[in-house]
NUMITI-439219 format. One record per residue (C-alpha): residue number from 1; x, y, z. Coordinates in Angstrom, 3 decimals, always signed. Example, Ala and Ser with C-alpha at 12.3 -4.5 7.8 and 13.67 -1.06 7.14 Angstrom:
BEGIN
+-----+----------+----------+----------+
| num |        u |        v |        w |
+-----+----------+----------+----------+
|   1 |  +12.300 |   -4.500 |   +7.800 |
|   2 |  +13.670 |   -1.060 |   +7.140 |
+-----+----------+----------+----------+
// end
This chain:
BEGIN
+-----+----------+----------+----------+
| num |        u |        v |        w |
+-----+----------+----------+----------+
|   1 |  +54.957 |  +90.356 |  +27.161 |
|   2 |  +53.261 |  +89.018 |  +30.317 |
|   3 |  +51.767 |  +85.554 |  +29.842 |
|   4 |  +48.721 |  +85.276 |  +32.113 |
|   5 |  +46.837 |  +82.043 |  +32.747 |
|   6 |  +43.243 |  +82.471 |  +33.998 |
|   7 |  +41.944 |  +79.383 |  +35.834 |
|   8 |  +38.204 |  +79.405 |  +36.566 |
|   9 |  +35.364 |  +76.952 |  +36.044 |
|  10 |  +32.922 |  +79.764 |  +35.180 |
|  11 |  +32.706 |  +80.517 |  +31.464 |
|  12 |  +31.390 |  +84.006 |  +32.300 |
|  13 |  +34.331 |  +84.800 |  +34.558 |
|  14 |  +36.803 |  +83.551 |  +31.942 |
|  15 |  +35.118 |  +85.750 |  +29.326 |
|  16 |  +35.176 |  +88.824 |  +31.566 |
|  17 |  +38.783 |  +88.295 |  +32.644 |
|  18 |  +39.728 |  +87.940 |  +28.982 |
|  19 |  +38.010 |  +91.244 |  +28.191 |
|  20 |  +39.956 |  +92.997 |  +30.963 |
|  21 |  +43.414 |  +91.468 |  +30.548 |
|  22 |  +43.531 |  +91.031 |  +26.766 |
|  23 |  +43.006 |  +94.758 |  +26.201 |
|  24 |  +46.327 |  +95.408 |  +27.932 |
|  25 |  +48.917 |  +95.593 |  +25.128 |
|  26 |  +51.570 |  +93.679 |  +27.097 |
|  27 |  +49.371 |  +90.733 |  +28.155 |
|  28 |  +48.966 |  +87.364 |  +26.440 |
|  29 |  +46.091 |  +85.402 |  +28.009 |
|  30 |  +45.317 |  +81.669 |  +28.127 |
|  31 |  +42.542 |  +79.862 |  +30.006 |
|  32 |  +41.905 |  +76.688 |  +31.996 |
|  33 |  +38.594 |  +75.410 |  +33.342 |
|  34 |  +40.008 |  +73.636 |  +36.392 |
|  35 |  +43.183 |  +72.794 |  +38.248 |
|  36 |  +44.005 |  +69.751 |  +36.123 |
|  37 |  +43.974 |  +71.804 |  +32.919 |
|  38 |  +46.055 |  +74.488 |  +34.633 |
|  39 |  +48.779 |  +71.990 |  +35.540 |
|  40 |  +48.941 |  +70.783 |  +31.930 |
|  41 |  +49.484 |  +74.378 |  +30.761 |
|  42 |  +52.397 |  +74.994 |  +33.159 |
|  43 |  +54.790 |  +73.551 |  +30.582 |
|  44 |  +52.977 |  +74.124 |  +27.290 |
|  45 |  +52.018 |  +77.772 |  +27.955 |
|  46 |  +54.644 |  +78.571 |  +30.644 |
|  47 |  +52.697 |  +81.426 |  +32.292 |
|  48 |  +54.385 |  +84.356 |  +34.013 |
|  49 |  +51.393 |  +84.749 |  +36.343 |
|  50 |  +48.237 |  +82.774 |  +37.149 |
|  51 |  +44.825 |  +83.844 |  +38.455 |
|  52 |  +43.371 |  +80.877 |  +40.295 |
|  53 |  +39.793 |  +80.436 |  +41.465 |
|  54 |  +39.551 |  +79.039 |  +44.985 |
|  55 |  +36.518 |  +76.785 |  +44.371 |
|  56 |  +36.552 |  +74.541 |  +41.290 |
|  57 |  +35.443 |  +70.968 |  +40.433 |
|  58 |  +37.880 |  +68.058 |  +39.898 |
|  59 |  +40.822 |  +69.912 |  +41.462 |
|  60 |  +40.221 |  +72.919 |  +43.703 |
|  61 |  +42.350 |  +76.025 |  +43.929 |
|  62 |  +44.315 |  +75.073 |  +47.053 |
|  63 |  +45.285 |  +71.649 |  +45.720 |
|  64 |  +46.217 |  +73.160 |  +42.377 |
|  65 |  +48.290 |  +75.885 |  +44.045 |
|  66 |  +50.173 |  +73.302 |  +46.089 |
|  67 |  +51.005 |  +71.379 |  +42.917 |
|  68 |  +52.095 |  +74.534 |  +41.084 |
|  69 |  +54.503 |  +75.419 |  +43.898 |
|  70 |  +55.941 |  +71.888 |  +43.883 |
|  71 |  +56.215 |  +71.470 |  +40.116 |
|  72 |  +56.985 |  +74.885 |  +38.713 |
|  73 |  +56.650 |  +77.847 |  +41.119 |
|  74 |  +54.865 |  +80.736 |  +39.462 |
|  75 |  +53.259 |  +83.929 |  +40.836 |
|  76 |  +49.617 |  +83.185 |  +41.653 |
|  77 |  +46.756 |  +85.586 |  +42.392 |
|  78 |  +43.855 |  +83.811 |  +44.083 |
|  79 |  +40.305 |  +84.744 |  +43.075 |
|  80 |  +38.145 |  +84.541 |  +46.186 |
|  81 |  +34.584 |  +85.020 |  +47.350 |
|  82 |  +33.682 |  +87.410 |  +50.164 |
|  83 |  +32.388 |  +84.603 |  +52.397 |
|  84 |  +34.007 |  +83.598 |  +55.689 |
|  85 |  +34.975 |  +80.266 |  +54.122 |
|  86 |  +36.466 |  +82.101 |  +51.162 |
|  87 |  +38.559 |  +84.258 |  +53.505 |
|  88 |  +39.943 |  +81.238 |  +55.383 |
|  89 |  +40.812 |  +79.424 |  +52.157 |
|  90 |  +42.457 |  +82.519 |  +50.702 |
|  91 |  +44.638 |  +83.000 |  +53.785 |
|  92 |  +45.694 |  +79.369 |  +53.534 |
|  93 |  +46.558 |  +79.970 |  +49.864 |
|  94 |  +48.782 |  +82.885 |  +50.842 |
|  95 |  +50.582 |  +80.613 |  +53.314 |
|  96 |  +51.080 |  +78.033 |  +50.556 |
|  97 |  +52.784 |  +80.603 |  +48.336 |
|  98 |  +50.144 |  +82.663 |  +46.501 |
|  99 |  +51.350 |  +86.223 |  +45.998 |
| 100 |  +48.034 |  +88.056 |  +46.361 |
| 101 |  +44.293 |  +87.735 |  +45.946 |
| 102 |  +41.333 |  +89.553 |  +44.452 |
| 103 |  +37.734 |  +89.304 |  +45.612 |
| 104 |  +35.155 |  +88.478 |  +42.961 |
| 105 |  +32.596 |  +91.251 |  +42.545 |
| 106 |  +29.384 |  +90.417 |  +44.353 |
| 107 |  +26.052 |  +90.164 |  +42.552 |
| 108 |  +26.047 |  +90.606 |  +38.784 |
| 109 |  +29.727 |  +90.100 |  +38.014 |
| 110 |  +29.443 |  +91.515 |  +34.510 |
| 111 |  +27.966 |  +94.793 |  +35.788 |
| 112 |  +30.708 |  +95.254 |  +38.397 |
| 113 |  +33.599 |  +94.305 |  +36.123 |
| 114 |  +34.483 |  +97.815 |  +34.952 |
| 115 |  +35.000 |  +98.975 |  +38.540 |
| 116 |  +36.875 |  +95.754 |  +39.310 |
| 117 |  +39.090 |  +95.831 |  +36.203 |
| 118 |  +41.788 |  +98.303 |  +37.404 |
| 119 |  +42.350 |  +96.277 |  +40.583 |
| 120 |  +42.610 |  +93.049 |  +38.619 |
| 121 |  +45.143 |  +94.486 |  +36.160 |
| 122 |  +47.194 |  +96.135 |  +38.911 |
| 123 |  +47.423 |  +92.985 |  +41.009 |
| 124 |  +48.151 |  +90.635 |  +38.103 |
| 125 |  +50.831 |  +92.966 |  +36.744 |
| 126 |  +52.469 |  +93.327 |  +40.178 |
| 127 |  +52.305 |  +89.581 |  +40.819 |
| 128 |  +54.043 |  +88.847 |  +37.517 |
| 129 |  +57.109 |  +90.655 |  +38.880 |
| 130 |  +56.935 |  +89.018 |  +42.329 |
| 131 |  +59.029 |  +86.184 |  +43.746 |
| 132 |  +57.121 |  +82.919 |  +44.139 |
| 133 |  +60.226 |  +81.025 |  +45.233 |
| 134 |  +60.753 |  +83.491 |  +48.069 |
| 135 |  +57.193 |  +82.958 |  +49.289 |
| 136 |  +57.617 |  +79.167 |  +49.128 |
| 137 |  +60.812 |  +79.389 |  +51.172 |
| 138 |  +58.917 |  +81.647 |  +53.556 |
| 139 |  +56.308 |  +78.923 |  +54.069 |
| 140 |  +59.035 |  +76.400 |  +54.846 |
| 141 |  +60.819 |  +78.743 |  +57.267 |
| 142 |  +57.594 |  +79.602 |  +59.082 |
| 143 |  +56.637 |  +75.914 |  +59.196 |
| 144 |  +59.929 |  +74.944 |  +60.830 |
| 145 |  +59.751 |  +77.823 |  +63.287 |
| 146 |  +56.137 |  +77.151 |  +64.223 |
| 147 |  +56.766 |  +73.424 |  +64.566 |
| 148 |  +59.269 |  +74.053 |  +67.353 |
| 149 |  +57.718 |  +77.143 |  +68.955 |
| 150 |  +55.607 |  +76.676 |  +72.088 |
| 151 |  +51.927 |  +77.466 |  +71.651 |
| 152 |  +49.895 |  +79.621 |  +73.959 |
| 153 |  +46.165 |  +78.876 |  +74.203 |
| 154 |  +44.066 |  +81.019 |  +71.870 |
| 155 |  +41.777 |  +81.959 |  +74.763 |
| 156 |  +42.260 |  +83.006 |  +78.327 |
| 157 |  +45.339 |  +85.194 |  +77.987 |
| 158 |  +45.861 |  +87.779 |  +80.704 |
| 159 |  +47.702 |  +90.804 |  +79.266 |
| 160 |  +49.544 |  +92.990 |  +81.706 |
| 161 |  +47.712 |  +95.996 |  +83.014 |
| 162 |  +47.515 |  +99.384 |  +81.350 |
| 163 |  +49.581 | +100.694 |  +84.288 |
| 164 |  +52.464 |  +98.475 |  +83.194 |
| 165 |  +52.174 |  +99.938 |  +79.708 |
| 166 |  +52.141 | +103.533 |  +80.944 |
| 167 |  +55.321 | +102.991 |  +82.952 |
| 168 |  +57.220 | +102.199 |  +79.743 |
| 169 |  +54.921 | +103.517 |  +77.057 |
| 170 |  +55.809 | +102.738 |  +73.469 |
| 171 |  +54.495 | +101.118 |  +70.294 |
| 172 |  +55.635 |  +98.985 |  +67.387 |
| 173 |  +53.990 | +100.061 |  +64.113 |
| 174 |  +53.884 |  +97.592 |  +61.216 |
| 175 |  +52.854 |  +98.229 |  +57.624 |
| 176 |  +52.488 |  +95.550 |  +54.954 |
| 177 |  +50.491 |  +94.724 |  +51.842 |
| 178 |  +51.088 |  +92.156 |  +49.068 |
| 179 |  +52.619 |  +89.060 |  +50.664 |
| 180 |  +51.844 |  +90.417 |  +54.114 |
| 181 |  +49.938 |  +87.611 |  +55.901 |
| 182 |  +52.768 |  +85.032 |  +55.830 |
| 183 |  +55.274 |  +87.803 |  +56.596 |
| 184 |  +53.230 |  +88.730 |  +59.666 |
| 185 |  +53.348 |  +85.095 |  +60.763 |
| 186 |  +57.127 |  +85.123 |  +60.501 |
| 187 |  +57.310 |  +88.355 |  +62.525 |
| 188 |  +54.768 |  +87.632 |  +65.248 |
| 189 |  +54.940 |  +83.874 |  +65.858 |
| 190 |  +58.401 |  +83.885 |  +67.489 |
| 191 |  +57.651 |  +86.817 |  +69.827 |
| 192 |  +57.201 |  +85.931 |  +73.509 |
| 193 |  +53.987 |  +86.750 |  +75.339 |
| 194 |  +56.116 |  +89.008 |  +77.565 |
| 195 |  +57.011 |  +91.352 |  +74.688 |
| 196 |  +56.994 |  +94.819 |  +76.247 |
| 197 |  +55.120 |  +96.956 |  +73.717 |
| 198 |  +51.825 |  +96.641 |  +71.832 |
| 199 |  +52.150 |  +96.040 |  +68.082 |
| 200 |  +49.734 |  +97.874 |  +65.774 |
| 201 |  +49.406 |  +96.616 |  +62.196 |
| 202 |  +48.119 |  +98.160 |  +58.971 |
| 203 |  +47.702 |  +95.284 |  +56.487 |
| 204 |  +46.104 |  +96.260 |  +53.174 |
| 205 |  +43.124 |  +93.908 |  +53.018 |
| 206 |  +39.305 |  +94.036 |  +52.711 |
| 207 |  +37.184 |  +93.995 |  +55.878 |
| 208 |  +35.925 |  +90.493 |  +55.132 |
| 209 |  +39.483 |  +89.157 |  +55.519 |
| 210 |  +41.135 |  +91.040 |  +58.388 |
| 211 |  +39.078 |  +89.291 |  +61.061 |
| 212 |  +40.039 |  +85.877 |  +59.699 |
| 213 |  +43.683 |  +86.976 |  +59.557 |
| 214 |  +43.618 |  +88.101 |  +63.191 |
| 215 |  +42.049 |  +84.821 |  +64.315 |
| 216 |  +44.601 |  +82.749 |  +62.412 |
| 217 |  +47.538 |  +84.697 |  +63.859 |
| 218 |  +46.057 |  +84.567 |  +67.354 |
| 219 |  +45.868 |  +80.772 |  +67.139 |
| 220 |  +49.604 |  +80.367 |  +66.383 |
| 221 |  +51.200 |  +83.207 |  +68.356 |
| 222 |  +52.135 |  +83.505 |  +72.015 |
| 223 |  +51.075 |  +87.144 |  +71.955 |
| 224 |  +47.373 |  +87.887 |  +71.553 |
| 225 |  +46.185 |  +89.125 |  +68.143 |
| 226 |  +42.878 |  +90.952 |  +67.616 |
| 227 |  +41.131 |  +92.917 |  +64.887 |
| 228 |  +40.343 |  +96.511 |  +65.850 |
| 229 |  +36.651 |  +97.193 |  +65.250 |
| 230 |  +36.038 |  +99.712 |  +68.060 |
| 231 |  +38.197 | +101.872 |  +70.372 |
| 232 |  +40.518 |  +99.336 |  +71.993 |
| 233 |  +42.983 |  +99.949 |  +74.863 |
| 234 |  +46.531 |  +98.954 |  +73.920 |
| 235 |  +48.171 |  +96.316 |  +76.112 |
| 236 |  +51.651 |  +94.763 |  +76.178 |
| 237 |  +51.866 |  +91.279 |  +74.744 |
| 238 |  +49.207 |  +91.963 |  +72.105 |
| 239 |  +49.052 |  +92.830 |  +68.419 |
| 240 |  +46.222 |  +94.858 |  +66.863 |
| 241 |  +45.223 |  +94.518 |  +63.191 |
| 242 |  +43.305 |  +97.329 |  +61.534 |
| 243 |  +39.907 |  +96.398 |  +60.135 |
| 244 |  +39.927 |  +96.381 |  +56.347 |
| 245 |  +38.328 |  +99.097 |  +54.210 |
| 246 |  +39.029 | +101.609 |  +57.000 |
| 247 |  +42.116 | +103.017 |  +58.710 |
| 248 |  +43.583 | +102.244 |  +62.116 |
| 249 |  +44.745 | +105.233 |  +64.163 |
| 250 |  +46.230 | +105.822 |  +67.606 |
| 251 |  +44.558 | +108.152 |  +70.095 |
| 252 |  +44.937 | +108.976 |  +73.767 |
| 253 |  +42.192 | +108.686 |  +76.333 |
| 254 |  +42.228 | +109.187 |  +80.099 |
| 255 |  +43.174 | +105.537 |  +80.606 |
| 256 |  +46.052 | +105.578 |  +78.135 |
| 257 |  +46.597 | +104.793 |  +74.457 |
| 258 |  +43.930 | +103.234 |  +72.291 |
| 259 |  +43.688 | +102.000 |  +68.706 |
| 260 |  +40.521 | +102.745 |  +66.809 |
| 261 |  +39.027 | +102.294 |  +63.359 |
| 262 |  +38.608 | +105.492 |  +61.364 |
| 263 |  +36.759 | +106.022 |  +58.070 |
| 264 |  +39.093 | +105.889 |  +55.084 |
| 265 |  +40.258 | +109.250 |  +53.715 |
| 266 |  +40.782 | +109.977 |  +50.030 |
| 267 |  +44.265 | +111.430 |  +50.586 |
| 268 |  +45.478 | +107.994 |  +51.657 |
| 269 |  +45.369 | +105.645 |  +48.618 |
| 270 |  +45.656 | +102.338 |  +50.515 |
| 271 |  +43.692 | +101.025 |  +53.494 |
| 272 |  +44.271 | +100.421 |  +56.285 |
| 273 |  +46.832 | +103.188 |  +55.756 |
| 274 |  +50.326 | +102.783 |  +57.219 |
| 275 |  +51.024 | +106.488 |  +56.668 |
| 276 |  +47.991 | +107.503 |  +58.696 |
| 277 |  +48.754 | +104.968 |  +61.443 |
| 278 |  +52.319 | +106.227 |  +61.883 |
| 279 |  +51.377 | +109.905 |  +61.811 |
| 280 |  +48.613 | +109.401 |  +64.362 |
| 281 |  +51.060 | +107.554 |  +66.621 |
| 282 |  +53.564 | +110.419 |  +66.408 |
| 283 |  +50.838 | +112.818 |  +67.540 |
| 284 |  +50.324 | +110.843 |  +70.746 |
| 285 |  +53.655 | +109.189 |  +71.594 |
| 286 |  +57.214 | +110.555 |  +71.647 |
| 287 |  +59.009 | +109.485 |  +68.474 |
| 288 |  +61.827 | +107.781 |  +70.387 |
| 289 |  +59.200 | +105.496 |  +71.915 |
| 290 |  +58.106 | +104.223 |  +68.477 |
| 291 |  +59.519 | +101.482 |  +66.251 |
| 292 |  +58.329 | +101.322 |  +62.637 |
| 293 |  +58.536 |  +98.162 |  +60.497 |
| 294 |  +57.717 |  +98.203 |  +56.780 |
| 295 |  +57.473 |  +94.835 |  +55.077 |
| 296 |  +56.523 |  +93.381 |  +51.705 |
| 297 |  +53.916 |  +95.277 |  +49.723 |
| 298 |  +53.039 |  +96.993 |  +46.475 |
| 299 |  +53.179 | +100.797 |  +46.366 |
| 300 |  +54.760 | +103.272 |  +48.756 |
| 301 |  +52.404 | +103.428 |  +51.742 |
| 302 |  +54.241 | +104.185 |  +54.975 |
| 303 |  +57.586 | +105.247 |  +53.523 |
| 304 |  +57.280 | +109.001 |  +54.029 |
| 305 |  +55.667 | +108.699 |  +57.453 |
| 306 |  +58.379 | +106.321 |  +58.662 |
| 307 |  +61.064 | +108.593 |  +57.236 |
| 308 |  +59.566 | +111.435 |  +59.306 |
| 309 |  +59.493 | +109.111 |  +62.315 |
| 310 |  +63.202 | +108.354 |  +61.928 |
| 311 |  +64.038 | +112.042 |  +61.558 |
| 312 |  +62.261 | +112.745 |  +64.849 |
| 313 |  +64.180 | +110.051 |  +66.725 |
| 314 |  +62.140 | +106.915 |  +66.098 |
| 315 |  +63.646 | +103.667 |  +64.865 |
| 316 |  +62.713 | +101.989 |  +61.590 |
| 317 |  +63.232 |  +98.600 |  +59.949 |
| 318 |  +62.658 |  +97.787 |  +56.261 |
| 319 |  +62.375 |  +94.246 |  +54.922 |
| 320 |  +65.249 |  +93.390 |  +52.574 |
| 321 |  +64.596 |  +92.864 |  +48.887 |
| 322 |  +65.853 |  +89.284 |  +49.051 |
| 323 |  +62.834 |  +88.104 |  +51.066 |
| 324 |  +60.084 |  +90.599 |  +50.136 |
| 325 |  +57.497 |  +89.136 |  +47.781 |
| 326 |  +57.097 |  +92.674 |  +46.413 |
| 327 |  +59.789 |  +95.198 |  +47.402 |
| 328 |  +57.592 |  +98.248 |  +46.837 |
| 329 |  +56.838 |  +99.664 |  +50.293 |
| 330 |  +60.080 |  +98.676 |  +52.066 |
| 331 |  +62.098 |  +99.535 |  +48.962 |
| 332 |  +60.660 | +103.042 |  +48.935 |
| 333 |  +61.579 | +103.465 |  +52.605 |
| 334 |  +65.165 | +102.477 |  +51.806 |
| 335 |  +65.338 | +104.726 |  +48.735 |
| 336 |  +64.108 | +107.791 |  +50.627 |
| 337 |  +66.634 | +107.277 |  +53.414 |
| 338 |  +64.070 | +106.359 |  +56.058 |
| 339 |  +65.368 | +102.949 |  +57.197 |
| 340 |  +67.705 | +102.480 |  +60.144 |
| 341 |  +68.034 |  +98.782 |  +59.327 |
| 342 |  +67.330 |  +96.680 |  +56.242 |
| 343 |  +66.784 |  +93.084 |  +57.319 |
| 344 |  +65.671 |  +89.834 |  +55.640 |
| 345 |  +62.366 |  +88.646 |  +57.026 |
| 346 |  +63.688 |  +85.969 |  +59.441 |
| 347 |  +65.931 |  +88.592 |  +61.067 |
| 348 |  +63.316 |  +91.302 |  +61.593 |
| 349 |  +61.894 |  +89.836 |  +64.791 |
| 350 |  +65.469 |  +89.320 |  +66.083 |
| 351 |  +66.238 |  +92.979 |  +65.424 |
| 352 |  +63.001 |  +93.944 |  +67.140 |
| 353 |  +63.970 |  +91.963 |  +70.247 |
| 354 |  +67.365 |  +93.704 |  +70.279 |
| 355 |  +65.721 |  +97.130 |  +70.302 |
| 356 |  +65.035 |  +97.085 |  +74.014 |
| 357 |  +62.398 |  +99.649 |  +75.022 |
| 358 |  +64.196 | +102.771 |  +76.189 |
| 359 |  +63.455 | +104.271 |  +79.534 |
| 360 |  +61.132 | +107.296 |  +79.261 |
| 361 |  +62.946 | +110.545 |  +78.405 |
| 362 |  +66.242 | +108.712 |  +77.828 |
+-----+----------+----------+----------+
// end
C-alpha cells in the first residue's frame, strides 16, 4: 500500500486529487491544508510520498519541503502553476530535494482533471519508489562543488568559432527525466568553458519550464547554456536544452551542425525525446564522434538509441543506480547492454573529461 499525503490549501484540489488517487487500489490518501499540517502528519501518517503545492498560506511549499528533507526525507512531487514564477520556484524545489513536479491544469481544474489524472498517478507512483536521501545528498554535493567553482559571467561569453568546431566535430548527447535538473547541475557546473564539444540535452519537461532551467544553469556554469527555440548553430563551450513539449534534433546546414526544435511525434512517448535526439545525431555525425549520457529518469527513453550508438562505435555512459533518483532510463541502458561505463553522478563529468575528443577518422 502506498501512503500518499496531498498538501494543498485549495479544498477543490484536495477533493479532485482524492478522486484520482483514492480510486487506485494500492493508494491510501491523507490530506493537509498547509505546510504546518503536513509536518505534523510526517510522524502520525508516515507518508510514502507527498504532493506539495508550491504556494500556500502560513507555510509555503519551499519552506515545507526544506523542513521535510531535514526532519524526515520523503519523496515529494511539487504541484506547480504554469507561470514564470511557478517555474522558478519548482526548479528551486527540485534542487532542495523534490523528486518531480506536476503542473496544475489551467482554467477549470475540475474539467481538465480526467486528462491530468494519468500523469498524476504515474508521477506519484514513480516518486514513491524514488530515493529522497540520494537527492538530498545530491544537493549537498552540488552546493559544495558550486561554492568552490569559479563563476563565469552569465552574459558576454565568446564561444569559439564554428570553424574550430568543424576541425574536431563531435557532440555530447544527454538524456534525463525525473530528477534531471539537479543532475544536470552536477554534470555541467564543473565543466570548463574550454570544453571541446557542444552538449545537447533532452530533459523531459514542459515548455514553460525549460527556459527557466536553461537560465538557471547558464547562471552557475562556466559553459553557456541556452534553450533551443529556433535553428541554432552548435558551438564548443555551450550546452543546448531542448524546448519542452517538442523534440530537439540535430541537422546539418552549410555552416555546420545545428540544433533545432521539431514538433513532437506520436512514436516517441516522451518529450523532448532522447531517442529522437540520438538518432538524428547519428544521421549527421560519425558515431565515433558522439558521446551519449543517460541519467536519472522514469521510463526507457534513450536506451535503444544509445545502444545503437555504442554498436556503431560511439561511447555511452549510464548513471549508476546508487545516485539516480529514478533508475529507469539509465537502468534500461545497462540492462540492454548499451552502456560502456556505469558511473555515479559525481563521476560522470570526470569520465566525460577523460574521453578526449578523437581526431577525425581515427
